N, C-alpha and C positions, 0 to 999 in steps of 0.2 A: 867306808865301811861302817856298818850300824854294829854295836855290841851292847848286849846288857846281859849280866850275868852277877851271881852271888856264890862265893864258896866260902865253906867253914872247914878247916883244916888242922890236924894235930900236928904241930912241930916238933913235938917229943917222940913220935912214932919212928921207928925206922924206915927208911925210905925204900919202898918194894913197889915198882909199877911193872905190871905185865899185861898182855893183851889175852885174854881170856878167849873170845871167838870175833871173828871177823867176817864180812861178806862184802863182794863188790859187784856191780854188774853195769855194763853199758846199756842204757836205754836208749839213746839215738846215736848219730855219728857222734855228736861232740858232747852229750849230756851222761853223766854218770850218777850213781847213788850208791854209797857205802853205809852200812851199820857197823858197828862194833861194841863189844861188850869189854870193858877192861878193870882190873883192879888196881888200887893205890892205897896202900897202907895209911897214908896220911889224911886222906880225904874222908870227912864226915857228911856234908852236904855240898852238893854241886850242881849248880842250873844255870845254863847259859844260852843265849841266842845270838848268832852271828851272822850278818849278811854282809857279802862283799861284791863287787863290781869293779870292772875295768881293772882286773890284777890276774895273775896266774892262779887258774883254777877257782876262778870266783864262783860264787853260789852261796847256800844258806846251810847253816848247820845249828842242830838242836840236840843238846847235852841234859842228861839229867841223872844225878846220881845220889846214893845215900849208903852211908856207912862201908866204905871201901871199894863199892862196886858201882859203875856208870855206864850208861848206854847212851851212845851219840850215833845220830842219823844224820848224813851230809849228802846233799843234792848239788851238783857241781858241773861247770863246763872244764872238759879236758885239756882245754889248749891254754896257750901261754900268751899273755897281752904285751903287745909290742908298745911301749910308751912313746917313741919317737914318732911312731906312724899313727898312734893314738887308735889301733885295730888289733884283732887277733893277729898272731904269728901266721904266716904261710910258709909251709916247708915246700921244698923243690921235688 
């Protein structure tokens, strides 16, 4: 996994997290894309990039947020990773 991010939050604010809007679409047999806008009362600044491989729902995610509102976009694989066989799981 590769992760880079910075977050500045207000620890004195009342915790209140909610999803404002979300969208998801399957773009091929095993690839999907998701976008969401959410609100977090404690968040002041949030920027992150995460890239994963060889794990469940591996892919890339980019987040950006300012003053309680964040936007997240994720491109990912819909399959689960089988660590014993070192490949994607195949269901009967």
